[in-house]
SEMIKE-730765 format. One record per residue (C-alpha): x, y negated, z negated. Coordinates in steps of 0.02 Angstrom, whole numbers, plus 50000, padded with zeros to 5 digits. Layout:
# SEMIKE-730765
SITE       X       Y       Z
SITE       X       Y       Z
...
END
This chain:
# SEMIKE-730765
SITE       X       Y       Z
SITE   50908   52885   46623
SITE   51083   52838   46567
SITE   51099   52657   46510
SITE   51212   52558   46395
SITE   51091   52410   46412
SITE   50965   52508   46309
SITE   51061   52477   46149
SITE   50949   52323   46145
SITE   50782   52370   46068
SITE   50676   52253   46175
SITE   50738   52339   46333
SITE   50690   52512   46269
SITE   50507   52467   46291
SITE   50530   52492   46478
SITE   50571   52676   46448
SITE   50412   52700   46348
SITE   50312   52624   46492
SITE   50407   52726   46622
SITE   50365   52884   46525
SITE   50180   52838   46521
SITE   50180   52799   46707
SITE   50267   52964   46746
SITE   50139   53061   46645
SITE   49998   52970   46732
SITE   50073   53032   46895
SITE   50104   53208   46825
SITE   50064   53249   46644
SITE   50205   53378   46640
SITE   50336   53242   46669
SITE   50473   53214   46542
SITE   50595   53069   46521
SITE   50756   53082   46421
SITE   50851   52921   46393
SITE   51037   52935   46353
SITE   51113   52784   46264
SITE   51278   52754   46173
SITE   51284   52712   45987
SITE   51356   52542   46031
SITE   51412   52437   46177
SITE   51559   52326   46130
SITE   51505   52231   45975
SITE   51320   52270   46002
SITE   51261   52418   45898
SITE   51109   52518   45945
SITE   50942   52442   45896
SITE   50810   52577   45885
SITE   50644   52489   45866
SITE   50568   52598   46004
SITE   50668   52756   45970
SITE   50516   52853   45905
SITE   50408   52808   46054
SITE   50503   52908   46184
SITE   50645   53035   46197
SITE   50795   52924   46162
SITE   50956   53023   46139
SITE   51116   52947   46072
SITE   51273   53016   46155
SITE   51458   52974   46131
SITE   51541   52842   46237
SITE   51724   52816   46276
SITE   51802   52644   46306
SITE   51645   52553   46247
SITE   51647   52373   46309
SITE   51756   52411   46461
SITE   51639   52383   46608
SITE   51740   52481   46736
SITE   51811   52626   46635
SITE   51683   52671   46501
SITE   51602   52842   46519
SITE   51505   52976   46425
SITE   51608   53132   46388
SITE   51459   53245   46347
SITE   51343   53187   46485
SITE   51375   53334   46603
SITE   51329   53455   46463
SITE   51173   53353   46421
SITE   51114   53358   46601
SITE   51149   53544   46616
SITE   51036   53573   46465
SITE   50897   53452   46516
SITE   50895   53506   46700
SITE   50824   53344   46772
SITE   50747   53324   46944
SITE   50812   53146   46950
SITE   50949   53049   46861
SITE   50936   52859   46845
SITE   51112   52790   46821
SITE   51093   52613   46755
SITE   51267   52562   46814
SITE   51359   52477   46957
SITE   51423   52587   47101
SITE   51608   52552   47068
SITE   51611   52605   46884
SITE   51688   52767   46820
SITE   51529   52803   46722
SITE   51428   52800   46884
SITE   51549   52914   46977
SITE   51551   53043   46836
SITE   51363   53035   46807
SITE   51324   53057   46992
SITE   51445   53202   47004
SITE   51359   53284   46854
SITE   51187   53251   46931
SITE   51236   53333   47094
SITE   51304   53483   46999
SITE   51130   53518   46925
SITE   51044   53483   47091
SITE   50961   53320   47037
SITE   50918   53172   47147
SITE   50993   53006   47094
SITE   50960   52820   47079
SITE   51077   52681   47022
SITE   51054   52498   46977
SITE   51158   52347   47027
SITE   51161   52161   46986
SITE   51317   52129   47094
SITE   51274   51975   47198
SITE   51451   51934   47259
SITE   51535   52027   47402
SITE   51694   52092   47323
SITE   51832   52216   47366
SITE   51897   52324   47224
SITE   52069   52405   47212
SITE   52089   52593   47204
SITE   52025   52697   47120
SITE   51869   52589   47099
SITE   51852   52564   47288
SITE   51861   52752   47316
SITE   51731   52786   47181
SITE   51618   52651   47253
SITE   51629   52723   47429
SITE   51592   52900   47368
SITE   51445   52842   47261
SITE   51367   52742   47404
SITE   51377   52894   47518
SITE   51298   53013   47392
SITE   51169   52912   47295
SITE   50989   52938   47351
SITE   50926   52761   47316
SITE   50979   52600   47233
SITE   50881   52475   47130
SITE   50940   52296   47155
SITE   50913   52156   47030
SITE   50897   52023   47165
SITE   50885   51997   47352
SITE   51065   51933   47351
SITE   51123   52097   47272
SITE   51028   52194   47404
SITE   51115   52095   47541
SITE   51286   52131   47465
SITE   51261   52319   47460
SITE   51175   52330   47630
SITE   51327   52243   47700
SITE   51442   52370   47616
SITE   51340   52523   47665
SITE   51197   52496   47787
SITE   51123   52670   47759
SITE   51093   52637   47574
SITE   50908   52644   47527
SITE   50875   52492   47419
SITE   50729   52423   47317
SITE   50730   52250   47237
SITE   50668   52268   47058
SITE   50739   52171   46909
SITE   50821   52282   46778
SITE   50705   52228   46637
SITE   50549   52123   46620
SITE   50469   52053   46464
SITE   50336   52122   46350
SITE   50200   51992   46375
SITE   50120   52038   46209
SITE   50281   52004   46115
SITE   50334   51851   46215
SITE   50183   51738   46212
SITE   50147   51553   46181
SITE   50154   51490   46003
SITE   49987   51490   45915
SITE   50001   51316   45837
SITE   50034   51156   45936
SITE   50203   51072   45920
SITE   50209   50948   45774
SITE   50187   50772   45843
SITE   50331   50704   45738
SITE   50456   50830   45806
SITE   50580   50754   45929
SITE   50587   50825   46105
SITE   50688   50985   46083
SITE   50795   51064   46219
SITE   50853   51243   46198
SITE   50992   51351   46269
SITE   51016   51536   46233
SITE   51160   51638   46299
SITE   51348   51657   46304
SITE   51449   51503   46261
SITE   51567   51517   46409
SITE   51618   51395   46545
SITE   51509   51469   46682
SITE   51350   51443   46580
SITE   51374   51254   46589
SITE   51332   51212   46407
SITE   51453   51065   46416
SITE   51341   50990   46552
SITE   51191   51009   46438
SITE   51280   50917   46296
SITE   51321   50771   46412
SITE   51139   50769   46470
SITE   51075   50766   46291
SITE   51192   50620   46255
SITE   51101   50524   46392
SITE   50931   50559   46310
SITE   50932   50463   46146
SITE   50766   50531   46084
SITE   50803   50715   46116
SITE   50890   50850   46016
SITE   50958   51021   46064
SITE   50971   51194   45988
SITE   51114   51299   46059
SITE   51094   51484   46023
SITE   51241   51601   46056
SITE   51427   51626   46040
SITE   51577   51642   46155
SITE   51752   51581   46193
SITE   51695   51401   46223
SITE   51612   51385   46053
SITE   51748   51281   45970
SITE   51769   51170   46123
SITE   51581   51138   46129
SITE   51578   51090   45945
SITE   51719   50967   45980
SITE   51628   50896   46131
SITE   51468   50872   46030
SITE   51567   50776   45899
SITE   51652   50670   46031
SITE   51483   50627   46108
SITE   51412   50579   45938
SITE   51285   50720   45939
SITE   51316   50786   45764
SITE   51139   50744   45707
SITE   51054   50795   45869
SITE   51134   50962   45916
SITE   51121   51120   45812
SITE   51228   51272   45850
SITE   51159   51440   45794
SITE   51218   51621   45808
SITE   51124   51741   45924
SITE   50960   51817   45867
SITE   50914   52002   45882
SITE   50811   52040   46037
SITE   50659   52075   45927
SITE   50664   51898   45856
SITE   50718   51790   46004
SITE   50537   51735   46033
SITE   50548   51637   45870
SITE   50679   51526   45953
SITE   50568   51492   46105
SITE   50428   51438   45990
SITE   50541   51302   45919
SITE   50587   51216   46081
SITE   50498   51108   46210
SITE   50604   51158   46360
SITE   50737   51288   46399
SITE   50887   51235   46503
SITE   51002   51353   46599
SITE   51138   51244   46679
SITE   51246   51385   46750
SITE   51385   51346   46873
SITE   51452   51458   47012
SITE   51632   51518   46999
SITE   51735   51612   47130
SITE   51705   51775   47036
SITE   51533   51743   46961
SITE   51361   51671   46990
SITE   51199   51692   46894
SITE   51125   51863   46929
SITE   50952   51830   46857
SITE   50938   51728   46698
SITE   50829   51835   46585
SITE   50807   51693   46460
SITE   50706   51603   46595
SITE   50569   51734   46602
SITE   50569   51752   46412
SITE   50542   51565   46392
SITE   50412   51559   46532
SITE   50316   51702   46451
SITE   50314   51599   46290
SITE   50240   51450   46382
SITE   50402   51350   46377
SITE   50446   51245   46531
SITE   50615   51288   46607
SITE   50751   51187   46694
SITE   50887   51279   46789
SITE   51030   51244   46908
SITE   51037   51309   47086
SITE   51163   51441   47034
SITE   51132   51616   47102
SITE   50960   51688   47070
SITE   50897   51548   46955
SITE   50791   51454   47086
SITE   50709   51617   47141
SITE   50663   51663   46963
SITE   50590   51491   46924
SITE   50497   51470   47088
SITE   50372   51328   47072
SITE   50353   51353   46884
SITE   50492   51235   46827
SITE   50625   51112   46883
SITE   50786   51152   46976
SITE   50936   51036   46984
SITE   51101   51026   47077
SITE   51243   51125   47000
SITE   51372   51028   46898
SITE   51267   50869   46909
SITE   51238   50795   46736
SITE   51131   50653   46805
SITE   51017   50776   46896
SITE   51001   50882   46738
SITE   50966   50735   46623
SITE   50839   50666   46748
SITE   50745   50832   46751
SITE   50743   50840   46561
SITE   50686   50659   46549
SITE   50541   50694   46668
SITE   50479   50829   46550
SITE   50509   50724   46395
SITE   50405   50583   46471
SITE   50261   50691   46533
SITE   50168   50809   46415
SITE   50049   50847   46558
SITE   50193   50906   46669
SITE   50255   51015   46525
SITE   50082   51090   46508
SITE   50072   51123   46695
SITE   50238   51214   46695
SITE   50192   51308   46536
SITE   50038   51379   46622
SITE   50125   51413   46787
SITE   50274   51494   46703
SITE   50170   51613   46599
SITE   50068   51662   46752
SITE   50224   51689   46857
SITE   50291   51810   46727
SITE   50125   51903   46720
SITE   50126   51916   46910
SITE   50306   51971   46935
SITE   50411   52000   46780
SITE   50320   52103   46649
SITE   50399   52262   46583
SITE   50241   52353   46636
SITE   50258   52295   46817
SITE   50442   52340   46826
SITE   50412   52512   46748
SITE   50273   52546   46875
SITE   50383   52494   47022
SITE   50527   52599   46955
SITE   50418   52754   46944
SITE   50362   52725   47124
SITE   50544   52735   47176
SITE   50570   52892   47072
SITE   50424   52982   47153
SITE   50479   52928   47328
SITE   50655   52993   47297
SITE   50598   53158   47222
SITE   50465   53187   47355
SITE   50596   53160   47492
SITE   50692   53313   47432
END
């Protein structure tokens, strides 16, 4: 497997589980995971490095989604001699094109992963690479049904399987042991990038309409200064706390502090929410969730939380007020959310489904 996403330690757990599932299928199976030492500003976390064969390889143009690539990958594959190569990249990226070419050179089957849920045309050479990859890849994992529809429309012969990229470790993300202190005000949380499309400005306006609530905003991004200014303008200095991001191994501590997680994303011409991983993390921790109708959010939440109209502050504040006024509704969603994650979104389940695809692809040789 080649994946820049695996610089995050919490995601590496999937590889450990994939390795175990492969060995349960055939005890001779081996899994080598190739990761870069960093992706953009994110350096490699290696909490799970000793639990499976994680190999750090050089990366060029780190942080550039379309042009990054791994200069030593072809040599690594020639030495490892895999039967299958899992390219954790979009079809139009240079890294995917080069990795697939290297996989074919050693006679390996191949699988890629895509979150792309917008039908888009790319200029050359990305369009040419995308077309070549779609013709030569053996199967594709799709993060959502919308992504599957996009790629089936582009290449109807593509063999696709809808499996989220990562789940959660239900033993790590679990409800807090102690009940929430009765004197604590109703606390709304947001975790993610502080950018326009995430709709944090909508959340601040909604909090302003809830005089007995406070918010914790976890993250950074190009809207950070503007959001601080907006909070001041709305008189929220004492009720909104901005914090920097937490490492993936500690993010559960944040969920244990809040009463509800809000994800008020808004659709843009070139973006819509592909999944919303924070939703399943919060749900696994027994935290009720509220999300907009942007992209995949309603499908992730299902009947285990509240969904509101995009860009509608009144609809968002009303949903939050319902939860603030009803501890029993919060408890219902806490139970439903945790169960929904256990049924559909655990790392164990995703690893098992991924290995099923691997064996199908290899057996079809």
